[in-house]
Structures are given as C-alpha cells and as structure tokens.
C-alpha positions in Angstrom: 0.0 0.0 0.0 2.9 2.3 0.6 3.5 2.3 -3.2 -0.2 3.2 -3.9 -1.2 -0.4 -4.4 -4.8 -0.1 -3.2 -8.0 0.0 -5.2 -9.9 2.8 -3.6 -9.3 5.5 -1.0 -12.6 5.8 1.0 -11.5 8.8 3.0 -10.6 9.1 6.7 -7.5 6.9 6.3 -9.7 4.0 5.0 -8.7 2.1 1.9 -10.2 -0.8 -0.1 -7.8 -3.5 -1.3 -8.7 -6.4 -3.5 -7.1 -9.8 -2.9 -7.1 -12.7 -5.3 -8.8 -15.9 -4.3 -6.7 -18.9 -5.5 -6.8 -19.0 -9.3 -9.9 -16.7 -9.7 -7.9 -13.5 -9.7 -8.7 -10.2 -7.8 -12.0 -9.4 -9.5 -13.7 -12.6 -8.1 -11.7 -12.7 -4.9 -11.9 -10.8 -1.6 -12.2 -7.2 -0.6 -10.5 -5.9 2.4 -11.1 -2.6 4.2 -7.9 -1.3 5.8 -7.4 1.6 8.1 -3.9 3.0 7.4 -1.5 5.8 7.9 0.6 4.9 4.9 4.1 3.9 5.9 3.3 3.7 9.6 0.2 1.8 10.7 -2.1 -0.7 9.0 -5.2 -2.3 10.5 -7.5 -4.8 8.7 -10.9 -3.6 9.6 -13.2 -5.8 7.5 -13.0 -8.4 4.7 -15.6 -10.0 2.5 -15.9 -12.2 -0.5 -16.9 -10.6 -3.8 -19.3 -13.6 -4.2 -21.1 -12.6 -0.9 -21.5 -8.9 -1.6 -20.4 -6.3 -4.0 -19.5 -3.5 -1.6 -20.1 -1.9 1.8 -22.9 0.6 2.2 -22.7 4.2 3.4 -23.5 3.4 7.1 -20.8 0.7 7.1 -18.3 3.1 5.5 -19.0 5.7 8.2 -18.6 3.1 11.0 -15.4 1.8 9.5 -14.0 5.3 9.3 -14.8 5.8 13.0 -13.1 2.4 13.9 -10.0 3.4 11.8 -9.9 6.7 13.7 -9.9 4.9 17.0 -7.3 2.2 16.0 -5.0 4.7 14.4 -4.9 6.9 17.5 -3.2 4.2 19.6 0.5 4.7 20.2 2.9 1.8 20.1 2.8 1.3 23.9 -1.0 1.1 23.9 -0.9 -1.4 21.0 1.6 -3.6 22.8 -0.6 -3.6 25.9 -3.6 -4.5 23.9 -1.8 -7.3 22.1 -0.4 -8.8 25.3 -3.8 -8.7 27.1 -5.4 -12.1 27.7 -9.1 -12.1 27.0 
C-alpha cells in the first residue's frame, strides 16, 4: 500500500484493497477494508468475499472510518498492551 497499491481511497484513512482468491484473480476474490496511515500503521478492519456482496454501504463506511480513527490513534505502547492482554 505504501506504493499506492490499493483499489480505492474511501476517506478518513480508510482504503479498499482487492485480494485474489486462488486462481480466480482479484476481481472474483476478496475485498478488504484497511485503516492506514501509509508507511506507519495498518489495520485490517473488514474483509468480505466478492461472491457474498459487491461492496459496503454508506453506514458501514462511516462506521469503519470511526473504527479506523480509534485504532490509528493508539500509540505503540498502547498497541503492545492490547496485544499482550489475555481475554
């Protein structure tokens, strides 16, 4: 993604990236929604199969932007604490 290899910028540090599924290629594969500060932090927020749905709707996009905002605000110490937590 740091080289511009994403399919759509959805705003609010949210990007759509297509991923190939086996030998089907990207167009029939999966879509991922990633929250990113390019070159610094990347969070997979949501993934779905192209065969299950074509896209996310407006409400989902707004919710994912809010989620990205929250995740991207964590500093490295906070992320390390969250990762080491036992649920």
